[in-house]
N, C-alpha and C positions, 0 to 999 in steps of 0.2 A: 320505277317502282311498277312489277310486273303483278300480272294475277301468280304467281309462286309465290309473294313477300305480303301479298293481304292475305291468303291463307294462311302462312306464317306466321304473321304476330297473332292470326286469332288462336292454334296453338302453342304459343310459344310458353304462355304460362303452367299446361301441363308438365311439359319440362323444367320447366325455372321446380315445381312442386315434386316431380322423380328425382331431382337431385338432390337434394333438400332431404328429402328421406331419406337415399342414397349412402346420407353426407351424416347421415345423424348417427343409421343400422353400421355406419364404418365404426363412430366412435365410440357408441355401445361396444363395439364389439373391438374394440383398439387391437388386441395382444395377440390376435389374430394377423400373423405379416403376409398369408397368405391373399385373403380378404382385399388388397389393393390391386393386388395385381390381377384376381378373376371378378374388379370391378371395370374393367375398361373394358372388354366384350361389352359386360351390362350395357354401358357407358355409349359404345358405338350400336351398337342392335337398336338399343333405343332410337336415336337418333336417327337411325336409319328407317325406322316404322316412322317418325316422327317426319319425317322425309317426304312420307311414300304420301300420307293426303294431297301437300300443293303436290303433287308430280299427277294425281288422279284428276285432284282438281281441270289446271294446265292440259290434260290431255281430253277433258272433254273439252274446252272450253276450245279446242282444237277441235275436235270433232263437229259439234257443234257449225262455233264462225267461224271456219277454216283460220283461227290467227296460229299461228308460230308463238316456238318461246324458248328464250336459250338456252342450252341445258348446264350453261355456265351460271347459271341462275339456280339452277336445282345441287350443284357442287355446291354454289357460295351456301346455303341452307340447311349442305348438311354436315358442312362444316361449324358454321353457326350455332347448330344447337348440338352438337360435341363441348362448342368452348361452354354455352348455355350449361347445359348438362356439368361442363367437371368445373366453372366455377362456384353455380350456384354446390357440388358435391362441399368445395372446401370451403362453402361458409356456411354448409352442416356440419360436416367436423367439426367446424370452432362452435360453436354454435350449442354439438351438442355434446363437446369435451365439455367445455360452462358445465349447461342440465347436468352430466351426470356425475360429473366429477375428476373427471379424468385428465384435470390442466395438472404441470408441473410447475413451483410459482420458485423463483429462482432465486426469494424471500434475499436479494442484496448483492447475490457472491456473481452472479453473469459481469460486470463491470468491473471485479476485483480482477476477473480472469482476463477480462482483454486489456488492463493496462498494467503485464505482467512484464517486469524486470528485470 
């Protein structure tokens, strides 16, 4: 693990919190179908912003100590940020749906629909 992951680990809690908050907002406003599509650019932009901190830290290390850093670590950090935010958003939608009461219960009807003969 390089310097990128040392910095990334410190900022990942912010990505988790933003993902949960975005998921709860989506659960509250679940009737707006375009909100799901509009949330994707926010996920990508915030993941890019959260990847800038490790980039800045590794560039400073490169200037101070002459250390190089692989670009593949930065790409991995970006995709990991996207995954963290998206998964936490999904958890936020589930938690927010239960908190707001936007849950559709099947009342035992789902197994009878699956076993239709």
